[in-house]
N, CA, C and O atoms as a Maestro MAE file, in Angstrom:
{
 s_m_m2io_version
 :::
 2.0.0
}

f_m_ct {
 s_m_title
 :::
 protein
 m_atom[328] {
  # First column is atom index #
  i_m_mmod_type
  r_m_x_coord
  r_m_y_coord
  r_m_z_coord
  i_m_residue_number
  s_m_chain_name
  s_m_pdb_residue_name
  s_m_pdb_atom_name
  i_m_atomic_number
  :::
  1 25 21.319 32.551 23.792 1 A "MET " " N  " 7
  2 3 21.653 31.638 22.840 1 A "MET " " CA " 6
  3 2 21.143 29.995 23.957 1 A "MET " " C  " 6
  4 15 20.336 29.825 24.871 1 A "MET " " O  " 8
  5 25 22.332 28.907 23.080 2 A "GLY " " N  " 7
  6 3 22.219 27.446 23.942 2 A "GLY " " CA " 6
  7 2 21.186 26.929 24.139 2 A "GLY " " C  " 6
  8 15 21.293 25.825 24.672 2 A "GLY " " O  " 8
  9 25 19.834 27.380 23.858 3 A "HIS " " N  " 7
  10 3 18.926 26.556 23.611 3 A "HIS " " CA " 6
  11 2 18.467 25.514 23.079 3 A "HIS " " C  " 6
  12 15 18.768 25.603 21.889 3 A "HIS " " O  " 8
  13 25 17.668 24.154 23.332 4 A "GLY " " N  " 7
  14 3 17.344 22.928 22.087 4 A "GLY " " CA " 6
  15 2 16.415 24.200 21.431 4 A "GLY " " C  " 6
  16 15 16.077 25.372 21.597 4 A "GLY " " O  " 8
  17 25 16.254 22.748 20.364 5 A "PHE " " N  " 7
  18 3 14.964 23.403 19.259 5 A "PHE " " CA " 6
  19 2 14.024 24.217 19.317 5 A "PHE " " C  " 6
  20 15 13.805 25.322 18.820 5 A "PHE " " O  " 8
  21 25 13.208 23.171 20.344 6 A "GLY " " N  " 7
  22 3 12.327 23.446 21.348 6 A "GLY " " CA " 6
  23 2 11.506 24.524 21.591 6 A "GLY " " C  " 6
  24 15 10.416 25.042 21.352 6 A "GLY " " O  " 8
  25 25 13.086 24.661 22.481 7 A "GLU " " N  " 7
  26 3 12.832 26.103 23.107 7 A "GLU " " CA " 6
  27 2 13.402 27.160 22.903 7 A "GLU " " C  " 6
  28 15 13.872 27.745 23.879 7 A "GLU " " O  " 8
  29 25 13.519 27.647 21.783 8 A "LEU " " N  " 7
  30 3 13.835 28.467 21.246 8 A "LEU " " CA " 6
  31 2 12.746 30.455 21.429 8 A "LEU " " C  " 6
  32 15 13.067 31.642 21.481 8 A "LEU " " O  " 8
  33 25 11.679 29.775 21.450 9 A "ALA " " N  " 7
  34 3 11.039 31.182 22.108 9 A "ALA " " CA " 6
  35 2 9.837 30.831 23.193 9 A "ALA " " C  " 6
  36 15 9.157 29.806 23.244 9 A "ALA " " O  " 8
  37 25 9.790 31.925 23.991 10 A "LYS " " N  " 7
  38 3 8.760 31.342 25.192 10 A "LYS " " CA " 6
  39 2 7.405 32.199 24.938 10 A "LYS " " C  " 6
  40 15 7.266 33.422 24.921 10 A "LYS " " O  " 8
  41 25 6.368 31.076 24.731 11 A "VAL " " N  " 7
  42 3 5.214 31.783 24.399 11 A "VAL " " CA " 6
  43 2 4.324 31.451 25.808 11 A "VAL " " C  " 6
  44 15 4.403 30.390 26.428 11 A "VAL " " O  " 8
  45 25 3.461 32.596 26.169 12 A "ARG " " N  " 7
  46 3 2.905 32.798 27.125 12 A "ARG " " CA " 6
  47 2 1.305 32.456 26.938 12 A "ARG " " C  " 6
  48 15 0.849 32.729 25.828 12 A "ARG " " O  " 8
  49 25 0.441 31.910 27.870 13 A "GLY " " N  " 7
  50 3 -0.413 31.272 27.538 13 A "GLY " " CA " 6
  51 2 -0.459 29.963 26.924 13 A "GLY " " C  " 6
  52 15 -1.647 29.638 26.951 13 A "GLY " " O  " 8
  53 25 0.178 29.101 26.417 14 A "ILE " " N  " 7
  54 3 0.294 28.231 26.226 14 A "ILE " " CA " 6
  55 2 0.650 26.970 26.670 14 A "ILE " " C  " 6
  56 15 1.739 26.548 26.280 14 A "ILE " " O  " 8
  57 25 -0.391 25.884 27.801 15 A "VAL " " N  " 7
  58 3 0.528 24.935 28.431 15 A "VAL " " CA " 6
  59 2 0.675 23.546 27.759 15 A "VAL " " C  " 6
  60 15 -0.278 22.831 27.450 15 A "VAL " " O  " 8
  61 25 1.975 23.253 27.571 16 A "THR " " N  " 7
  62 3 2.208 21.767 26.868 16 A "THR " " CA " 6
  63 2 2.306 20.843 27.839 16 A "THR " " C  " 6
  64 15 2.424 21.250 28.995 16 A "THR " " O  " 8
  65 25 2.280 19.484 27.584 17 A "HIS " " N  " 7
  66 3 2.399 18.390 28.336 17 A "HIS " " CA " 6
  67 2 3.688 17.678 27.510 17 A "HIS " " C  " 6
  68 15 4.059 17.831 26.346 17 A "HIS " " O  " 8
  69 25 4.206 16.847 28.587 18 A "LYS " " N  " 7
  70 3 5.285 15.915 27.901 18 A "LYS " " CA " 6
  71 2 5.380 14.549 28.318 18 A "LYS " " C  " 6
  72 15 5.062 14.326 29.486 18 A "LYS " " O  " 8
  73 25 5.678 13.780 27.747 19 A "ILE " " N  " 7
  74 3 5.072 12.210 28.558 19 A "ILE " " CA " 6
  75 2 6.944 11.430 27.917 19 A "ILE " " C  " 6
  76 15 7.432 11.246 26.802 19 A "ILE " " O  " 8
  77 25 7.351 11.232 29.103 20 A "SER " " N  " 7
  78 3 8.558 10.702 28.773 20 A "SER " " CA " 6
  79 2 8.686 9.476 27.986 20 A "SER " " C  " 6
  80 15 7.989 8.478 28.167 20 A "SER " " O  " 8
  81 25 9.915 9.628 26.807 21 A "PRO " " N  " 7
  82 3 9.700 8.251 25.848 21 A "PRO " " CA " 6
  83 2 9.565 6.949 26.419 21 A "PRO " " C  " 6
  84 15 8.962 5.999 25.919 21 A "PRO " " O  " 8
  85 25 10.281 6.990 27.696 22 A "PHE " " N  " 7
  86 3 10.329 5.757 28.360 22 A "PHE " " CA " 6
  87 2 9.155 5.545 28.988 22 A "PHE " " C  " 6
  88 15 9.475 4.742 29.864 22 A "PHE " " O  " 8
  89 25 7.693 5.806 29.132 23 A "GLU " " N  " 7
  90 3 6.453 5.639 29.676 23 A "GLU " " CA " 6
  91 2 5.506 5.760 28.845 23 A "GLU " " C  " 6
  92 15 4.370 6.012 29.248 23 A "GLU " " O  " 8
  93 25 5.894 5.545 27.010 24 A "GLN " " N  " 7
  94 3 5.495 5.659 26.497 24 A "GLN " " CA " 6
  95 2 5.406 4.118 25.941 24 A "GLN " " C  " 6
  96 15 6.448 3.486 25.763 24 A "GLN " " O  " 8
  97 25 3.926 3.448 25.635 25 A "ARG " " N  " 7
  98 3 3.879 2.195 25.184 25 A "ARG " " CA " 6
  99 2 3.399 1.857 23.330 25 A "ARG " " C  " 6
  100 15 2.289 1.718 22.817 25 A "ARG " " O  " 8
  101 25 4.349 1.833 22.924 26 A "ALA " " N  " 7
  102 3 4.050 2.234 21.251 26 A "ALA " " CA " 6
  103 2 3.619 1.075 20.402 26 A "ALA " " C  " 6
  104 15 3.202 1.030 19.245 26 A "ALA " " O  " 8
  105 25 3.890 -0.072 21.525 27 A "PHE " " N  " 7
  106 3 2.751 -1.067 20.954 27 A "PHE " " CA " 6
  107 2 2.077 -1.778 21.770 27 A "PHE " " C  " 6
  108 15 1.917 -2.997 21.710 27 A "PHE " " O  " 8
  109 25 1.727 -1.160 22.433 28 A "ALA " " N  " 7
  110 3 0.701 -1.403 23.190 28 A "ALA " " CA " 6
  111 2 -0.719 -2.080 22.391 28 A "ALA " " C  " 6
  112 15 -1.280 -1.325 21.598 28 A "ALA " " O  " 8
  113 25 -1.244 -3.335 22.563 29 A "ASN " " N  " 7
  114 3 -2.442 -3.861 22.301 29 A "ASN " " CA " 6
  115 2 -2.449 -4.090 20.617 29 A "ASN " " C  " 6
  116 15 -3.405 -4.238 19.856 29 A "ASN " " O  " 8
  117 25 -0.863 -4.056 20.328 30 A "VAL " " N  " 7
  118 3 -0.858 -4.291 19.094 30 A "VAL " " CA " 6
  119 2 -1.418 -5.617 18.705 30 A "VAL " " C  " 6
  120 15 -2.212 -5.496 17.773 30 A "VAL " " O  " 8
  121 25 -1.300 -6.537 19.015 31 A "ILE " " N  " 7
  122 3 -1.962 -7.539 18.504 31 A "ILE " " CA " 6
  123 2 -3.277 -8.608 19.516 31 A "ILE " " C  " 6
  124 15 -3.543 -9.791 19.306 31 A "ILE " " O  " 8
  125 25 -3.741 -7.910 20.335 32 A "SER " " N  " 7
  126 3 -5.269 -7.981 21.122 32 A "SER " " CA " 6
  127 2 -6.041 -7.089 20.156 32 A "SER " " C  " 6
  128 15 -6.868 -7.621 19.414 32 A "SER " " O  " 8
  129 25 -5.859 -5.929 20.114 33 A "LYS " " N  " 7
  130 3 -6.777 -4.968 19.373 33 A "LYS " " CA " 6
  131 2 -6.355 -4.752 17.867 33 A "LYS " " C  " 6
  132 15 -7.217 -4.637 16.996 33 A "LYS " " O  " 8
  133 25 -5.332 -4.712 17.652 34 A "GLY " " N  " 7
  134 3 -5.081 -4.272 16.157 34 A "GLY " " CA " 6
  135 2 -5.004 -4.980 15.191 34 A "GLY " " C  " 6
  136 15 -5.354 -4.461 14.131 34 A "GLY " " O  " 8
  137 25 -4.514 -6.457 15.158 35 A "VAL " " N  " 7
  138 3 -4.864 -7.456 14.045 35 A "VAL " " CA " 6
  139 2 -6.276 -7.886 13.892 35 A "VAL " " C  " 6
  140 15 -6.567 -8.455 12.840 35 A "VAL " " O  " 8
  141 25 -7.571 -7.622 15.152 36 A "PRO " " N  " 7
  142 3 -8.702 -7.608 14.534 36 A "PRO " " CA " 6
  143 2 -9.369 -6.742 14.193 36 A "PRO " " C  " 6
  144 15 -10.552 -6.876 13.880 36 A "PRO " " O  " 8
  145 25 -8.667 -5.558 14.188 37 A "ASN " " N  " 7
  146 3 -9.651 -4.533 13.850 37 A "ASN " " CA " 6
  147 2 -8.819 -4.485 12.129 37 A "ASN " " C  " 6
  148 15 -9.425 -4.000 11.174 37 A "ASN " " O  " 8
  149 25 -7.980 -4.826 12.046 38 A "THR " " N  " 7
  150 3 -7.709 -4.652 10.793 38 A "THR " " CA " 6
  151 2 -8.340 -5.548 9.836 38 A "THR " " C  " 6
  152 15 -8.624 -5.203 8.689 38 A "THR " " O  " 8
  153 25 -8.584 -6.862 10.391 39 A "LEU " " N  " 7
  154 3 -9.247 -7.913 9.904 39 A "LEU " " CA " 6
  155 2 -10.485 -7.579 9.440 39 A "LEU " " C  " 6
  156 15 -10.953 -7.887 8.344 39 A "LEU " " O  " 8
  157 25 -11.116 -6.800 10.495 40 A "ARG " " N  " 7
  158 3 -12.199 -6.114 10.090 40 A "ARG " " CA " 6
  159 2 -12.710 -5.140 8.914 40 A "ARG " " C  " 6
  160 15 -13.701 -5.173 8.184 40 A "ARG " " O  " 8
  161 25 -11.414 -4.095 9.058 41 A "ARG " " N  " 7
  162 3 -11.138 -3.175 7.976 41 A "ARG " " CA " 6
  163 2 -11.275 -3.474 6.488 41 A "ARG " " C  " 6
  164 15 -11.836 -2.903 5.552 41 A "ARG " " O  " 8
  165 25 -10.112 -5.258 6.706 42 A "ILE " " N  " 7
  166 3 -10.017 -5.660 5.414 42 A "ILE " " CA " 6
  167 2 -11.796 -6.130 5.271 42 A "ILE " " C  " 6
  168 15 -12.618 -5.430 4.680 42 A "ILE " " O  " 8
  169 25 -12.033 -7.099 5.771 43 A "ARG " " N  " 7
  170 3 -13.417 -7.447 5.253 43 A "ARG " " CA " 6
  171 2 -14.210 -6.389 4.945 43 A "ARG " " C  " 6
  172 15 -14.826 -6.662 3.915 43 A "ARG " " O  " 8
  173 25 -14.508 -5.215 5.391 44 A "SER " " N  " 7
  174 3 -15.399 -4.209 4.767 44 A "SER " " CA " 6
  175 2 -15.298 -3.443 3.767 44 A "SER " " C  " 6
  176 15 -16.129 -2.776 3.151 44 A "SER " " O  " 8
  177 25 -13.969 -3.628 3.632 45 A "GLN " " N  " 7
  178 3 -13.581 -3.035 2.077 45 A "GLN " " CA " 6
  179 2 -13.270 -3.781 0.839 45 A "GLN " " C  " 6
  180 15 -13.454 -3.413 -0.321 45 A "GLN " " O  " 8
  181 25 -12.607 -5.245 1.415 46 A "ILE " " N  " 7
  182 3 -12.476 -5.756 0.149 46 A "ILE " " CA " 6
  183 2 -13.584 -6.086 -1.466 46 A "ILE " " C  " 6
  184 15 -13.244 -6.319 -2.626 46 A "ILE " " O  " 8
  185 25 -15.231 -5.936 -0.686 47 A "PHE " " N  " 7
  186 3 -15.736 -5.855 -1.912 47 A "PHE " " CA " 6
  187 2 -15.915 -4.431 -2.626 47 A "PHE " " C  " 6
  188 15 -16.559 -4.411 -3.674 47 A "PHE " " O  " 8
  189 25 -15.470 -3.437 -2.203 48 A "ILE " " N  " 7
  190 3 -14.779 -2.268 -2.808 48 A "ILE " " CA " 6
  191 2 -13.854 -1.863 -3.429 48 A "ILE " " C  " 6
  192 15 -13.881 -0.758 -3.972 48 A "ILE " " O  " 8
  193 25 -12.710 -2.765 -3.491 49 A "VAL " " N  " 7
  194 3 -11.386 -2.685 -3.829 49 A "VAL " " CA " 6
  195 2 -10.977 -3.561 -5.028 49 A "VAL " " C  " 6
  196 15 -10.335 -3.273 -6.037 49 A "VAL " " O  " 8
  197 25 -11.505 -4.649 -4.644 50 A "ALA " " N  " 7
  198 3 -11.013 -6.085 -5.552 50 A "ALA " " CA " 6
  199 2 -11.975 -6.120 -6.518 50 A "ALA " " C  " 6
  200 15 -11.385 -6.629 -7.472 50 A "ALA " " O  " 8
  201 25 -12.688 -5.974 -6.734 51 A "PRO " " N  " 7
  202 3 -13.330 -6.031 -8.192 51 A "PRO " " CA " 6
  203 2 -12.504 -4.927 -9.296 51 A "PRO " " C  " 6
  204 15 -12.166 -5.395 -10.383 51 A "PRO " " O  " 8
  205 25 -12.264 -3.802 -9.059 52 A "PRO " " N  " 7
  206 3 -11.227 -3.273 -9.776 52 A "PRO " " CA " 6
  207 2 -10.036 -3.545 -10.242 52 A "PRO " " C  " 6
  208 15 -9.451 -3.065 -11.213 52 A "PRO " " O  " 8
  209 25 -9.699 -4.382 -9.457 53 A "PHE " " N  " 7
  210 3 -7.868 -4.805 -9.485 53 A "PHE " " CA " 6
  211 2 -7.946 -5.987 -10.477 53 A "PHE " " C  " 6
  212 15 -7.112 -6.261 -11.341 53 A "PHE " " O  " 8
  213 25 -9.364 -6.788 -10.134 54 A "ILE " " N  " 7
  214 3 -9.489 -8.210 -10.761 54 A "ILE " " CA " 6
  215 2 -10.104 -7.774 -12.181 54 A "ILE " " C  " 6
  216 15 -9.644 -8.253 -13.217 54 A "ILE " " O  " 8
  217 25 -10.759 -7.200 -12.187 55 A "MET " " N  " 7
  218 3 -11.155 -6.635 -13.921 55 A "MET " " CA " 6
  219 2 -10.216 -5.649 -14.748 55 A "MET " " C  " 6
  220 15 -10.489 -5.122 -15.827 55 A "MET " " O  " 8
  221 25 -8.999 -5.512 -13.969 56 A "GLY " " N  " 7
  222 3 -8.039 -4.450 -14.203 56 A "GLY " " CA " 6
  223 2 -6.776 -5.904 -14.804 56 A "GLY " " C  " 6
  224 15 -6.254 -5.892 -15.918 56 A "GLY " " O  " 8
  225 25 -6.598 -6.722 -14.021 57 A "TYR " " N  " 7
  226 3 -5.898 -8.273 -14.416 57 A "TYR " " CA " 6
  227 2 -6.287 -8.713 -15.584 57 A "TYR " " C  " 6
  228 15 -5.634 -8.922 -16.606 57 A "TYR " " O  " 8
  229 25 -7.759 -8.879 -15.284 58 A "MET " " N  " 7
  230 3 -8.335 -10.059 -16.486 58 A "MET " " CA " 6
  231 2 -8.151 -9.037 -17.534 58 A "MET " " C  " 6
  232 15 -8.307 -9.725 -18.543 58 A "MET " " O  " 8
  233 25 -7.866 -7.559 -18.038 59 A "VAL " " N  " 7
  234 3 -8.196 -7.102 -18.921 59 A "VAL " " CA " 6
  235 2 -6.476 -7.004 -19.545 59 A "VAL " " C  " 6
  236 15 -6.199 -6.871 -20.737 59 A "VAL " " O  " 8
  237 25 -5.461 -7.109 -18.412 60 A "TYR " " N  " 7
  238 3 -3.892 -7.096 -18.767 60 A "TYR " " CA " 6
  239 2 -3.657 -8.154 -19.238 60 A "TYR " " C  " 6
  240 15 -2.766 -8.266 -20.080 60 A "TYR " " O  " 8
  241 25 -4.527 -9.403 -18.746 61 A "ASN " " N  " 7
  242 3 -3.962 -10.865 -19.408 61 A "ASN " " CA " 6
  243 2 -4.609 -11.374 -20.596 61 A "ASN " " C  " 6
  244 15 -4.336 -12.308 -21.349 61 A "ASN " " O  " 8
  245 25 -5.724 -10.344 -20.563 62 A "TYR " " N  " 7
  246 3 -6.049 -10.661 -22.251 62 A "TYR " " CA " 6
  247 2 -5.248 -10.048 -22.879 62 A "TYR " " C  " 6
  248 15 -4.491 -10.805 -23.487 62 A "TYR " " O  " 8
  249 25 -4.975 -8.641 -23.079 63 A "ILE " " N  " 7
  250 3 -3.916 -7.901 -23.969 63 A "ILE " " CA " 6
  251 2 -2.959 -8.517 -24.181 63 A "ILE " " C  " 6
  252 15 -2.655 -8.815 -25.335 63 A "ILE " " O  " 8
  253 25 -2.246 -8.864 -23.158 64 A "GLU " " N  " 7
  254 3 -0.869 -9.448 -23.066 64 A "GLU " " CA " 6
  255 2 -0.942 -11.225 -24.205 64 A "GLU " " C  " 6
  256 15 -0.024 -11.485 -24.983 64 A "GLU " " O  " 8
  257 25 -2.052 -12.083 -24.047 65 A "ASN " " N  " 7
  258 3 -2.529 -13.083 -24.363 65 A "ASN " " CA " 6
  259 2 -2.499 -12.501 -25.887 65 A "ASN " " C  " 6
  260 15 -1.757 -13.079 -26.680 65 A "ASN " " O  " 8
  261 25 -3.166 -11.534 -26.278 66 A "LEU " " N  " 7
  262 3 -3.600 -11.150 -28.100 66 A "LEU " " CA " 6
  263 2 -2.165 -10.810 -28.027 66 A "LEU " " C  " 6
  264 15 -1.673 -11.909 -28.281 66 A "LEU " " O  " 8
  265 25 -1.317 -10.123 -27.872 67 A "HIS " " N  " 7
  266 3 -0.091 -9.542 -28.141 67 A "HIS " " CA " 6
  267 2 0.963 -10.542 -29.024 67 A "HIS " " C  " 6
  268 15 1.695 -10.496 -30.013 67 A "HIS " " O  " 8
  269 25 0.439 -11.639 -27.779 68 A "THR " " N  " 7
  270 3 1.560 -12.899 -28.017 68 A "THR " " CA " 6
  271 2 0.727 -13.991 -29.368 68 A "THR " " C  " 6
  272 15 1.245 -14.815 -30.122 68 A "THR " " O  " 8
  273 25 -0.229 -13.698 -29.279 69 A "GLN " " N  " 7
  274 3 -1.111 -14.366 -30.793 69 A "GLN " " CA " 6
  275 2 -0.582 -13.870 -31.975 69 A "GLN " " C  " 6
  276 15 -0.179 -14.572 -32.902 69 A "GLN " " O  " 8
  277 25 -0.584 -12.622 -31.940 70 A "ILE " " N  " 7
  278 3 -0.438 -11.402 -32.876 70 A "ILE " " CA " 6
  279 2 1.006 -11.595 -33.757 70 A "ILE " " C  " 6
  280 15 1.356 -11.739 -34.929 70 A "ILE " " O  " 8
  281 25 1.491 -11.516 -32.658 71 A "ASN " " N  " 7
  282 3 2.979 -11.443 -33.185 71 A "ASN " " CA " 6
  283 2 4.060 -12.941 -33.608 71 A "ASN " " C  " 6
  284 15 5.184 -13.113 -34.081 71 A "ASN " " O  " 8
  285 25 2.988 -13.756 -33.134 72 A "ARG " " N  " 7
  286 3 3.436 -15.202 -34.248 72 A "ARG " " CA " 6
  287 2 3.458 -15.349 -35.312 72 A "ARG " " C  " 6
  288 15 2.498 -15.015 -36.007 72 A "ARG " " O  " 8
  289 25 4.588 -15.915 -35.835 73 A "LYS " " N  " 7
  290 3 5.112 -16.138 -37.179 73 A "LYS " " CA " 6
  291 2 4.251 -17.308 -37.918 73 A "LYS " " C  " 6
  292 15 4.058 -18.351 -37.294 73 A "LYS " " O  " 8
  293 25 3.891 -17.204 -38.826 74 A "ASN " " N  " 7
  294 3 3.002 -17.568 -39.483 74 A "ASN " " CA " 6
  295 2 3.586 -18.879 -40.457 74 A "ASN " " C  " 6
  296 15 3.867 -18.807 -41.654 74 A "ASN " " O  " 8
  297 25 3.671 -20.018 -39.623 75 A "PRO " " N  " 7
  298 3 4.529 -21.064 -40.475 75 A "PRO " " CA " 6
  299 2 4.521 -21.715 -41.607 75 A "PRO " " C  " 6
  300 15 5.480 -22.319 -42.087 75 A "PRO " " O  " 8
  301 25 3.095 -21.577 -42.211 76 A "ALA " " N  " 7
  302 3 2.956 -21.677 -43.285 76 A "ALA " " CA " 6
  303 2 4.308 -20.697 -44.698 76 A "ALA " " C  " 6
  304 15 5.043 -21.180 -45.560 76 A "ALA " " O  " 8
  305 25 4.075 -19.416 -44.323 77 A "GLU " " N  " 7
  306 3 5.126 -18.316 -44.744 77 A "GLU " " CA " 6
  307 2 6.672 -18.873 -45.348 77 A "GLU " " C  " 6
  308 15 7.280 -18.629 -46.389 77 A "GLU " " O  " 8
  309 25 7.040 -19.924 -43.898 78 A "PHE " " N  " 7
  310 3 8.292 -19.856 -43.938 78 A "PHE " " CA " 6
  311 2 8.454 -21.630 -44.513 78 A "PHE " " C  " 6
  312 15 9.214 -22.328 -43.842 78 A "PHE " " O  " 8
  313 25 7.746 -22.282 -45.713 79 A "GLU " " N  " 7
  314 3 7.648 -23.610 -45.873 79 A "GLU " " CA " 6
  315 2 8.931 -23.823 -46.952 79 A "GLU " " C  " 6
  316 15 9.607 -24.845 -46.831 79 A "GLU " " O  " 8
  317 25 9.109 -23.285 -47.533 80 A "ASN " " N  " 7
  318 3 9.992 -23.091 -48.852 80 A "ASN " " CA " 6
  319 2 11.353 -22.412 -47.953 80 A "ASN " " C  " 6
  320 15 11.847 -21.631 -48.766 80 A "ASN " " O  " 8
  321 25 11.840 -22.372 -47.200 81 A "ASP " " N  " 7
  322 3 13.325 -21.458 -46.930 81 A "ASP " " CA " 6
  323 2 13.899 -22.775 -46.809 81 A "ASP " " C  " 6
  324 15 13.390 -23.781 -46.314 81 A "ASP " " O  " 8
  325 25 15.277 -22.587 -47.446 82 A "SER " " N  " 7
  326 3 16.428 -23.741 -47.053 82 A "SER " " CA " 6
  327 2 17.043 -23.320 -46.012 82 A "SER " " C  " 6
  328 15 17.948 -23.992 -45.516 82 A "SER " " O  " 8
  :::
 }
 m_bond[327] {
  # First column is bond index #
  i_m_from
  i_m_to
  i_m_order
  :::
  1 1 2 1
  2 2 3 1
  3 3 4 2
  4 3 5 1
  5 5 6 1
  6 6 7 1
  7 7 8 2
  8 7 9 1
  9 9 10 1
  10 10 11 1
  11 11 12 2
  12 11 13 1
  13 13 14 1
  14 14 15 1
  15 15 16 2
  16 15 17 1
  17 17 18 1
  18 18 19 1
  19 19 20 2
  20 19 21 1
  21 21 22 1
  22 22 23 1
  23 23 24 2
  24 23 25 1
  25 25 26 1
  26 26 27 1
  27 27 28 2
  28 27 29 1
  29 29 30 1
  30 30 31 1
  31 31 32 2
  32 31 33 1
  33 33 34 1
  34 34 35 1
  35 35 36 2
  36 35 37 1
  37 37 38 1
  38 38 39 1
  39 39 40 2
  40 39 41 1
  41 41 42 1
  42 42 43 1
  43 43 44 2
  44 43 45 1
  45 45 46 1
  46 46 47 1
  47 47 48 2
  48 47 49 1
  49 49 50 1
  50 50 51 1
  51 51 52 2
  52 51 53 1
  53 53 54 1
  54 54 55 1
  55 55 56 2
  56 55 57 1
  57 57 58 1
  58 58 59 1
  59 59 60 2
  60 59 61 1
  61 61 62 1
  62 62 63 1
  63 63 64 2
  64 63 65 1
  65 65 66 1
  66 66 67 1
  67 67 68 2
  68 67 69 1
  69 69 70 1
  70 70 71 1
  71 71 72 2
  72 71 73 1
  73 73 74 1
  74 74 75 1
  75 75 76 2
  76 75 77 1
  77 77 78 1
  78 78 79 1
  79 79 80 2
  80 79 81 1
  81 81 82 1
  82 82 83 1
  83 83 84 2
  84 83 85 1
  85 85 86 1
  86 86 87 1
  87 87 88 2
  88 87 89 1
  89 89 90 1
  90 90 91 1
  91 91 92 2
  92 91 93 1
  93 93 94 1
  94 94 95 1
  95 95 96 2
  96 95 97 1
  97 97 98 1
  98 98 99 1
  99 99 100 2
  100 99 101 1
  101 101 102 1
  102 102 103 1
  103 103 104 2
  104 103 105 1
  105 105 106 1
  106 106 107 1
  107 107 108 2
  108 107 109 1
  109 109 110 1
  110 110 111 1
  111 111 112 2
  112 111 113 1
  113 113 114 1
  114 114 115 1
  115 115 116 2
  116 115 117 1
  117 117 118 1
  118 118 119 1
  119 119 120 2
  120 119 121 1
  121 121 122 1
  122 122 123 1
  123 123 124 2
  124 123 125 1
  125 125 126 1
  126 126 127 1
  127 127 128 2
  128 127 129 1
  129 129 130 1
  130 130 131 1
  131 131 132 2
  132 131 133 1
  133 133 134 1
  134 134 135 1
  135 135 136 2
  136 135 137 1
  137 137 138 1
  138 138 139 1
  139 139 140 2
  140 139 141 1
  141 141 142 1
  142 142 143 1
  143 143 144 2
  144 143 145 1
  145 145 146 1
  146 146 147 1
  147 147 148 2
  148 147 149 1
  149 149 150 1
  150 150 151 1
  151 151 152 2
  152 151 153 1
  153 153 154 1
  154 154 155 1
  155 155 156 2
  156 155 157 1
  157 157 158 1
  158 158 159 1
  159 159 160 2
  160 159 161 1
  161 161 162 1
  162 162 163 1
  163 163 164 2
  164 163 165 1
  165 165 166 1
  166 166 167 1
  167 167 168 2
  168 167 169 1
  169 169 170 1
  170 170 171 1
  171 171 172 2
  172 171 173 1
  173 173 174 1
  174 174 175 1
  175 175 176 2
  176 175 177 1
  177 177 178 1
  178 178 179 1
  179 179 180 2
  180 179 181 1
  181 181 182 1
  182 182 183 1
  183 183 184 2
  184 183 185 1
  185 185 186 1
  186 186 187 1
  187 187 188 2
  188 187 189 1
  189 189 190 1
  190 190 191 1
  191 191 192 2
  192 191 193 1
  193 193 194 1
  194 194 195 1
  195 195 196 2
  196 195 197 1
  197 197 198 1
  198 198 199 1
  199 199 200 2
  200 199 201 1
  201 201 202 1
  202 202 203 1
  203 203 204 2
  204 203 205 1
  205 205 206 1
  206 206 207 1
  207 207 208 2
  208 207 209 1
  209 209 210 1
  210 210 211 1
  211 211 212 2
  212 211 213 1
  213 213 214 1
  214 214 215 1
  215 215 216 2
  216 215 217 1
  217 217 218 1
  218 218 219 1
  219 219 220 2
  220 219 221 1
  221 221 222 1
  222 222 223 1
  223 223 224 2
  224 223 225 1
  225 225 226 1
  226 226 227 1
  227 227 228 2
  228 227 229 1
  229 229 230 1
  230 230 231 1
  231 231 232 2
  232 231 233 1
  233 233 234 1
  234 234 235 1
  235 235 236 2
  236 235 237 1
  237 237 238 1
  238 238 239 1
  239 239 240 2
  240 239 241 1
  241 241 242 1
  242 242 243 1
  243 243 244 2
  244 243 245 1
  245 245 246 1
  246 246 247 1
  247 247 248 2
  248 247 249 1
  249 249 250 1
  250 250 251 1
  251 251 252 2
  252 251 253 1
  253 253 254 1
  254 254 255 1
  255 255 256 2
  256 255 257 1
  257 257 258 1
  258 258 259 1
  259 259 260 2
  260 259 261 1
  261 261 262 1
  262 262 263 1
  263 263 264 2
  264 263 265 1
  265 265 266 1
  266 266 267 1
  267 267 268 2
  268 267 269 1
  269 269 270 1
  270 270 271 1
  271 271 272 2
  272 271 273 1
  273 273 274 1
  274 274 275 1
  275 275 276 2
  276 275 277 1
  277 277 278 1
  278 278 279 1
  279 279 280 2
  280 279 281 1
  281 281 282 1
  282 282 283 1
  283 283 284 2
  284 283 285 1
  285 285 286 1
  286 286 287 1
  287 287 288 2
  288 287 289 1
  289 289 290 1
  290 290 291 1
  291 291 292 2
  292 291 293 1
  293 293 294 1
  294 294 295 1
  295 295 296 2
  296 295 297 1
  297 297 298 1
  298 298 299 1
  299 299 300 2
  300 299 301 1
  301 301 302 1
  302 302 303 1
  303 303 304 2
  304 303 305 1
  305 305 306 1
  306 306 307 1
  307 307 308 2
  308 307 309 1
  309 309 310 1
  310 310 311 1
  311 311 312 2
  312 311 313 1
  313 313 314 1
  314 314 315 1
  315 315 316 2
  316 315 317 1
  317 317 318 1
  318 318 319 1
  319 319 320 2
  320 319 321 1
  321 321 322 1
  322 322 323 1
  323 323 324 2
  324 323 325 1
  325 325 326 1
  326 326 327 1
  327 327 328 2
  :::
 }
}
């Protein structure tokens, strides 16, 4: 007993390598390579992803305007109210 969670059993024939967390570079090349790669990927997919969203917004907007128009009261029905 007394072992850490990752050392509960011994397995023969498997070699594992670990790197110290202090030696890792988690944000290496984020700005120099990550941002251009993100822009490239967006440019390559924009014409595939955007049209359905635009059509969905146009349908939603049309239905909302139609709903508002249908729910309006006719002023001619209330001319004789006091």
